[in-house]
C-alpha positions in Angstrom: 0.0 0.0 0.0 1.5 3.4 -0.9 2.5 5.7 1.9 0.7 9.1 1.9 1.5 12.3 3.7 -1.6 12.0 5.9 -0.5 8.6 7.4 0.7 8.7 11.0 3.6 6.4 12.1 2.6 3.5 14.4 3.5 3.6 18.1 7.1 2.7 18.7 8.2 3.6 15.2 10.4 6.6 14.4 8.5 9.9 14.1 10.1 11.2 10.8 9.4 14.7 9.6 6.9 15.1 6.7 9.4 17.3 5.0 12.0 14.5 5.0 9.5 12.2 3.3 8.6 14.8 0.8 12.3 15.5 0.1 12.8 11.9 -0.9 10.0 12.2 -3.4 8.2 9.3 -1.9 4.7 10.7 -1.3 3.1 9.8 -4.5 1.4 6.8 -6.1 4.6 5.5 -7.8 6.3 4.5 -4.5 5.9 0.7 -5.2 7.7 1.1 -8.5 10.7 3.0 -7.4 13.0 0.2 -6.1 16.0 2.4 -5.9 14.2 5.0 -3.8 12.9 2.2 -1.6 16.5 0.9 -1.0 17.6 4.5 -0.2 14.6 4.9 2.2 15.6 1.6 4.0 19.2 2.7 4.5 18.2 6.2 5.7 15.5 4.9 7.9 17.9 2.4 9.6 20.5 5.1 10.2 17.9 7.4 11.6 16.6 4.7 14.0 20.2 4.1 15.2 20.8 7.8 15.9 17.5 8.2 17.8 18.2 5.0 19.9 21.6 6.4 20.8 20.0 9.8 21.8 17.4 8.0 24.0 20.1 5.9 25.7 22.0 9.1 26.4 19.0 10.7 27.9 18.3 7.6 30.2 22.0 7.7 31.3 21.8 11.4 32.2 18.5 10.9 34.1 20.0 8.1 36.1 23.1 10.2 36.8 21.0 12.8 38.6 20.7 10.5 41.5 24.5 10.3 41.9 26.4 12.3 44.6 27.5 15.7 43.3 31.2 14.7 43.0 30.2 11.8 40.8 29.0 14.2 38.1 32.5 14.4 36.9 32.0 11.0 35.3 29.2 12.2 33.0 31.5 13.1 30.0 32.9 9.6 30.1 29.3 8.3 30.1 28.4 10.4 27.1 31.5 9.0 25.3 30.5 5.4 26.1 26.8 5.9 25.3 27.1 5.3 21.5 28.4 1.8 22.2 25.2 0.1 23.3 26.9 -2.8 25.3 29.2 -0.6 27.2 26.5 2.0 27.9 24.3 -0.6 29.6 27.1 -1.6 31.9 27.8 2.0 32.8 24.2 2.6 33.5 23.9 -0.6 35.6 26.9 0.4 37.7 25.5 3.9 38.3 22.2 2.6 39.5 23.9 0.1 41.8 26.2 2.7 43.5 23.4 5.3 43.9 22.6 5.8 47.7 19.0 5.3 48.9 17.0 8.5 49.4 17.8 10.1 52.8 20.5 7.5 53.8 23.6 9.2 52.5 26.8 7.5 51.6 27.1 3.9 52.6 29.0 3.2 55.9 29.6 -0.5 55.2 33.3 -1.2 55.7 35.0 -2.3 52.6 36.4 -5.4 54.4 33.0 -7.0 54.6 32.9 -9.0 51.4 31.9 -12.4 50.2 35.3 -13.8 51.3 34.8 -12.7 54.9 31.6 -14.6 55.1 32.4 -17.6 53.0 31.9 -21.2 53.9 34.2 -22.6 56.6 35.7 -19.2 57.5 36.2 -19.0 61.2 36.8 -15.9 63.4 40.5 -16.5 63.5 40.9 -17.3 59.8 38.7 -14.5 58.5 40.5 -11.9 56.4 40.1 -8.3 57.6 41.6 -6.1 54.8 41.1 -3.0 56.9 43.3 -4.5 59.7 45.4 -7.3 58.2 49.1 -6.3 57.6 49.7 -5.5 54.0 53.2 -6.9 53.9 55.7 -6.0 51.1 55.3 -7.6 47.7 58.5 -7.7 45.7 59.7 -10.0 42.9 57.0 -12.7 43.1 57.2 -12.9 46.9 55.3 -11.4 49.9 57.4 -10.4 52.9 55.9 -10.0 56.4 57.5 -9.0 59.6 56.2 -8.4 63.1 57.6 -7.4 66.5 55.9 -8.1 69.8 56.9 -6.7 73.2 55.2 -6.5 76.6 55.1 -7.4 80.2 53.7 -10.1 82.4 53.3 -11.4 85.9 53.6 -15.0 87.2 52.6 -15.8 90.9 54.3 -19.2 91.0 57.5 -19.4 89.0 58.8 -22.6 90.6 56.0 -25.0 91.4 58.4 -27.5 92.8 59.5 -25.2 95.6 57.7 -25.5 99.0 56.7 -21.8 98.8 55.3 -19.9 95.8 57.7 -17.4 94.2 56.2 -14.6 92.1 57.9 -12.2 89.7 57.3 -9.9 86.8 58.9 -10.3 83.4 59.5 -8.7 80.0 58.6 -10.6 76.9 59.6 -10.0 73.3 59.1 -11.8 70.0 60.0 -11.4 66.4 58.5 -13.1 63.3 59.8 -12.8 59.7 58.5 -14.6 56.7 58.7 -14.7 52.9 56.2 -16.6 50.8 55.9 -16.9 47.0 52.8 -15.5 45.2 53.1 -17.8 42.2 50.0 -19.4 40.6 51.8 -22.8 40.7 54.4 -24.2 43.0 55.4 -22.5 46.3 58.4 -21.5 48.2 58.6 -20.0 51.7 61.0 -19.0 54.5 60.1 -18.3 58.2 62.1 -17.2 61.2 60.9 -16.4 64.7 62.4 -15.6 68.1 60.9 -15.2 71.6 62.5 -14.3 74.9 61.4 -13.9 78.5 63.5 -11.8 81.0 62.5 -11.9 84.6 63.0 -9.0 86.9 64.5 -10.9 89.8 64.9 -14.6 89.0 67.3 -14.4 86.1 68.1 -18.1 86.1 64.5 -18.7 84.8 65.1 -16.6 81.7 64.8 -18.4 78.4 65.3 -17.7 74.7 63.6 -19.7 71.9 64.0 -19.4 68.1 63.1 -21.3 65.0 63.9 -21.0 61.3 62.2 -22.9 58.5 62.3 -23.5 54.7 59.5 -25.1 52.8 58.7 -25.7 49.1 56.0 -27.3 47.0 56.1 -28.6 43.4 52.7 -29.0 41.8 52.0 -31.8 39.4 48.8 -31.6 37.5 45.6 -30.3 39.0 45.6 -31.9 42.4 48.9 -33.6 42.9 52.1 -32.2 44.4 55.4 -32.9 46.2 56.6 -30.9 49.2 59.7 -30.7 51.3 60.6 -28.7 54.4 63.3 -28.2 57.0 63.0 -26.6 60.5 65.6 -25.8 63.1 64.1 -25.3 66.5 65.7 -24.1 69.8 63.1 -24.4 72.6 62.9 -25.5 76.2 61.0 -27.6 78.7 59.0 -25.3 81.0 59.6 -25.4 84.8 56.0 -26.5 85.5 56.4 -29.6 83.2 56.0 -32.7 85.3 59.1 -34.2 83.6 61.2 -31.6 85.4 59.2 -31.7 88.6 59.8 -35.4 89.0 63.6 -34.9 88.5 63.7 -32.0 91.0 64.7 -29.4 88.4 63.6 -25.8 89.1 64.8 -24.2 85.9 64.0 -24.6 82.1 66.0 -27.2 80.2 66.8 -26.0 76.6 67.0 -28.3 73.6 67.7 -28.2 69.9 65.8 -30.0 67.2 66.2 -30.5 63.4 63.2 -31.6 61.4 63.5 -32.8 57.8 60.3 -33.7 56.0 59.3 -34.8 52.5 55.8 -35.7 51.4 53.3 -35.3 48.6 49.7 -35.8 47.5 48.5 -37.9 44.6 44.9 -37.7 43.4 43.1 -40.4 41.4 39.6 -39.3 40.8 37.9 -39.6 44.2 40.9 -41.2 45.9 43.8 -39.2 47.3 46.9 -40.5 48.9 49.3 -38.4 51.0 52.6 -40.1 52.1 55.0 -38.3 54.4 58.4 -39.1 55.8 60.1 -37.1 58.5 63.4 -37.3 60.3 63.8 -35.5 63.7 66.8 -35.1 65.9 66.5 -34.0 69.6 69.5 -32.8 71.6 69.2 -31.5 75.2 71.7 -28.9 76.4 73.9 -29.5 79.4 73.0 -27.4 82.5 74.8 -26.5 85.7 72.3 -26.8 88.6 73.5 -26.1 92.2 77.1 -26.2 91.0 76.7 -29.7 89.4 76.8 -30.4 85.7 73.7 -32.3 84.5 74.0 -35.0 81.9 71.0 -34.2 79.8 72.5 -35.7 76.7 71.4 -39.2 77.8 68.0 -38.2 76.6 69.1 -37.4 73.1 67.4 -39.4 70.3 66.6 -39.5 66.6 63.2 -40.3 65.3 62.2 -41.6 61.8 58.5 -41.3 61.1 56.6 -42.5 58.0 52.9 -42.2 57.5 50.4 -42.6 54.7 46.9 -41.1 54.7 44.3 -42.0 52.2 41.0 -40.3 51.6 38.0 -41.3 49.5 35.7 -38.4 48.6 32.0 -39.2 48.8 30.8 -35.7 48.0 32.6 -32.4 48.2 33.5 -31.8 51.9 32.8 -35.3 53.0 35.4 -38.1 52.8 36.5 -41.3 54.4 40.0 -41.5 55.9 42.6 -44.2 56.6 45.9 -43.5 58.3 49.0 -45.7 58.9 52.0 -44.6 60.9 55.4 -46.2 61.6 58.0 -44.7 63.9 61.5 -45.8 64.9 63.3 -44.0 67.8 67.0 -44.5 68.4 68.9 -43.1 71.4 72.3 -41.7 70.8 74.2 -42.2 74.0 75.9 -45.5 74.7 74.0 -47.4 77.4 70.6 -46.0 76.4 70.0 -48.4 73.5 67.5 -50.3 75.7 65.2 -47.3 75.3 65.1 -47.7 71.6 61.6 -48.4 70.3 59.4 -49.1 67.3 55.8 -47.9 67.0 53.0 -48.8 64.6 49.5 -47.5 64.5 46.4 -47.8 62.3 43.5 -45.3 62.4 40.3 -44.8 60.4 37.8 -42.0 60.3 36.3 -39.2 58.2 36.2 -35.6 57.2 32.7 -34.2 57.4 31.2 -30.8 56.5 27.6 -30.3 57.5 26.0 -27.3 55.9 29.0 -25.1 56.6 28.1 -24.8 60.3 29.8 -28.0 61.4 33.2 -29.3 60.3 34.7 -32.5 61.8 37.9 -34.5 61.3 37.9 -37.7 63.4 40.3 -40.6 63.4 40.3 -43.5 65.9 42.4 -46.7 65.9 45.1 -48.7 67.7 48.8 -48.0 68.6 51.6 -50.2 69.9 55.2 -49.4 70.9 57.7 -52.2 71.4 61.1 -51.6 73.1 64.6 -53.0 72.6 65.0 -53.8 76.3 64.1 -57.4 76.9 61.3 -57.8 79.3 60.0 -54.2 79.0 56.3 -54.4 78.5 55.0 -52.8 75.2 53.0 -49.6 75.5 49.8 -50.0 73.6 46.2 -49.0 73.5 43.6 -46.8 71.9 44.8 -44.0 69.6 42.7 -41.1 68.4 42.9 -37.6 67.1 40.2 -35.2 66.0 38.7 -31.7 65.8 35.2 -30.4 65.6 34.5 -26.8 64.6 31.0 -25.3 65.1 29.9 -21.9 63.7 26.7 -20.9 65.5 27.0 -17.5 63.9 29.5 -15.8 61.6 30.8 -13.9 64.7 31.4 -16.9 66.9 33.5 -20.1 66.4 33.6 -23.1 68.8 36.4 -25.6 68.5 36.7 -28.9 70.3 39.9 -30.9 69.8 41.3 -34.1 71.4 44.2 -36.5 70.9 45.9 -39.5 72.4 49.6 -40.0 71.7 52.7 -41.7 73.1 55.5 -39.3 74.1 59.1 -39.8 75.2 60.1 -39.2 78.8 63.3 -37.8 80.4 62.6 -39.6 83.7 65.2 -42.2 84.6 62.5 -44.8 85.6 60.3 -44.1 82.6 60.9 -44.3 78.8 57.5 -43.2 77.5 54.1 -42.2 78.7 50.6 -42.0 77.2 49.3 -38.4 76.8 45.6 -37.6 76.4 44.8 -34.0 75.7 41.6 -32.0 75.1 40.8 -28.4 74.2 37.7 -26.3 74.0 38.1 -22.9 72.4 35.5 -20.2 71.8 36.4 -17.2 69.6 34.0 -14.3 69.4 34.2 -11.2 67.2 32.8 -8.5 69.5 33.6 -5.8 67.1 35.2 -5.8 63.7 38.6 -5.2 65.4 38.0 -6.7 68.8 38.5 -10.5 69.1 37.7 -12.3 72.4 39.0 -15.8 73.2 38.1 -18.3 75.9 39.8 -21.6 76.2 39.8 -24.7 78.5 42.5 -27.3 78.2 43.1 -30.6 80.0 46.0 -33.0 79.9 46.3 -36.5 81.4 49.6 -38.4 81.5 49.8 -42.1 82.3 53.2 -43.4 83.3 53.5 -47.2 83.2 53.7 -48.3 86.9 54.6 -44.8 87.9 51.2 -43.1 88.4 49.1 -40.5 86.6 49.2 -36.7 86.3 46.4 -34.4 85.3 46.6 -30.7 84.5 43.9 -28.2 83.7 44.3 -24.8 82.1 41.8 -21.9 81.7 42.6 -18.9 79.5 40.8 -15.7 78.5 42.2 -13.2 76.1 41.4 -10.2 73.9 43.0 -8.9 70.8 42.4 -5.3 69.8 43.3 -4.4 66.2 44.2 -0.8 66.1 45.1 -0.6 62.4 47.0 -2.6 59.8 50.3 -2.2 61.7 49.3 -2.1 65.4 47.4 -4.5 67.7 47.2 -5.0 71.4 46.9 -8.5 73.0 46.0 -9.2 76.6 45.4 -12.5 78.3 45.0 -14.2 81.7 45.8 -17.9 82.2 45.3 -20.2 85.2 47.1 -23.6 85.4 46.1 -26.2 88.0 47.8 -29.4 88.8 44.7 -31.5 89.5 46.3 -34.8 90.5 49.8 -36.1 90.9 51.5 -39.3 92.2 52.2 -39.5 95.9 55.1 -37.3 97.0 54.6 -34.7 94.3 53.1 -31.3 94.9 49.8 -30.1 93.5 49.8 -26.4 92.7 48.1 -23.5 90.9 49.7 -20.8 88.7 48.2 -17.4 87.7 49.7 -15.6 84.8 48.7 -12.3 83.2 50.3 -10.7 80.1 49.9 -7.6 77.9 51.7 -7.3 74.5 51.9 -4.7 71.7 52.3 -6.1 68.2 53.9 -4.0 65.4 53.6 -5.5 61.9 54.5 -4.5 58.4 
C-alpha cells in the first residue's frame, strides 16, 4: 500500500518529519515502482533509527546520573562517550544505578572489608580476612614479605611450682616473626624465622630464649597432585611446670635443639587421594649446671624416623572417608641407652565431614603399639585417636573442640615413654570488627607405666584489639592447676597475666 502524507507512524516507530519524506519524493502513487528509492529509504530509515536510539540511551543515562552524589557528576563526560556503544553503555548505567545511595540514607557506611570472602563457607573468626586491619606486607619479585615485632610485660605468681613456697615475679617478653612466601600461581616457596625471649625482673636463672627457622617448598604436578619438602631448626625449652622436670627435682628450664626434615606429597586419582609423608627428627638437650653440678641431659638425646600414609576417599565435596597408617622408629644416641630404643606402629580410620558449613569435623580412631629393645619391658599399647570439631553458631562466633591420644618420650630415669591424652575447648567471638575475644579450656592427662598418673587443667581468657594494619594489642590471663599427681609430688596452681603490643608491616 502506498504511503501518503496523511498517514501517521505507528506507536514505537520513528517519528520522521513530513518534509523529509517529501524531500525523498516518496509521497506519490509511484512508491511501489521506485525500487532504488525504496532501498535508499531503508538505508536512511535504519541510520535514523540508530541515531535516535543512541540519543534515547544518552537521555536515560543522564537521568540516572542525577541520583548520583555531586562529586560523581565528573563521570558524565565519560558516560556520554561510552553511550554510542550500546553494550558498554548498559554496563555503565547498571553500575551507576547500583552505586546510587538510597534516598535520605547518604553515603554507605559499610566497611570495605565486609565482602563475600569474609563470610564464605568454613571461614572462622581466627581465619577470617580483615583487609582493613590485616598487615599488607611487602610484595617484591614474586614474593610477599611479612615481619612483626611483639613486646610486653607479664606477671607470674608461681614461678617454681616444685618449691615449697610460691615465688612470684614480673617479666619482660619480646618476640620477632619474619616470613617470605611466594605468590606464584603454581608451586610455592617460603621461609620463616621467629624468636621469643622472656626476661624476669629478679629470677634471672629462669630466663629463656627460643627461636626457629624454616624453609619449605611445594612442586605442583597436574591439577591436584604435588610434592613438598621442608626443614626446620628449633631451639626451645621444657618449662619449669612440666611434670618431667618436677619429677627430677629441676627448678629451671632445660633448653634443647631439634632439626626436622620432612618430605611428602599428595596424589589424586579421581575420588581417591593418597598423601605419604616421611620425616626425620633429631632432639638434643643442652647441658645445664644446677647447684654447682653439671647435669648429663645428653642421655635423653634421640633420633626419630616417622613414616605415614593417609588415604582419603571423597563421597561428596566436603565429605570423605580417611585411613591412616604410621610407623616410627626411635633411636637413642648415648651408649648405654639403646635399651630405650623403640618401634611404634598405628592404624586409624575416620572421616572428614562438612555439615551445611556450620559443622566441620575430622575424626580418626584406631590402635597404637610401641615395642622396646629392652628385653622384658612391656609394650606400651592401646587406643589412639585424634580429631577436631568446629562449630559456627554465627559468623561472629567459632567453637572448636579438639582431642588426641599419643605416646611421648620421657626424660625420667625410671620411665621411657608415657601416654598423653589432651583435650581443648576454644570459643572465639568477634565482639567488634577489630576486637576478638577468646576463651579456652585445656586438659592433659599423662599415664606413666607403673609410675602413676598426672592431670593438669588450664583456663585462658584473652582479647585482641586491632588498632590498624600495623598495630594491635593483646592481653590474656591464664590459670594452670595441677589437679592430680603421684604420691610425693606437689599439686599447685599458677596465675599468669600478660599484655603485649604487636607492630607488623
